[in-house]
C-alpha positions as CSV (number, residue, x, y, z in Angstrom):
1,V,10.8,0.4,-1.6
2,M,7.5,-1.3,-2.5
3,R,5.3,-0.3,-5.4
4,V,1.7,-0.9,-4.7
5,P,-1.1,-0.4,-7.3
6,L,-4.1,1.4,-6.0
7,E,-7.7,1.3,-7.2
8,G,-8.2,2.7,-10.7
9,G,-6.9,-0.2,-12.8
10,G,-3.5,-0.1,-11.1
11,R,-2.5,3.0,-13.0
12,L,-1.9,5.0,-9.8
13,V,1.1,3.6,-8.0
14,I,2.4,4.6,-4.6
15,E,5.8,3.9,-3.2
16,M,6.3,3.0,0.5
17,N,9.0,1.6,2.7
18,A,8.6,-1.6,4.7
19,Q,7.4,0.2,7.9
20,E,4.7,2.1,6.0
21,A,3.6,-1.1,4.3
22,A,3.3,-2.9,7.6
23,E,1.2,0.0,9.1
24,L,-1.0,0.0,6.0
25,G,-1.4,-3.8,6.2
26,G,-2.5,-3.4,9.8
27,L,-5.1,-0.8,8.9
28,L,-6.5,-3.0,6.1
29,Q,-6.7,-6.0,8.4
30,A,-8.5,-3.8,11.1
31,V,-11.2,-3.0,8.6
């Protein structure tokens, strides 16, 4: 499980597994 701080000073944190992290990484790179 990864904890990734989002925008907003890192106060909001989402948890995701490795597969979700990889998919999110792909989306970020596509932008």
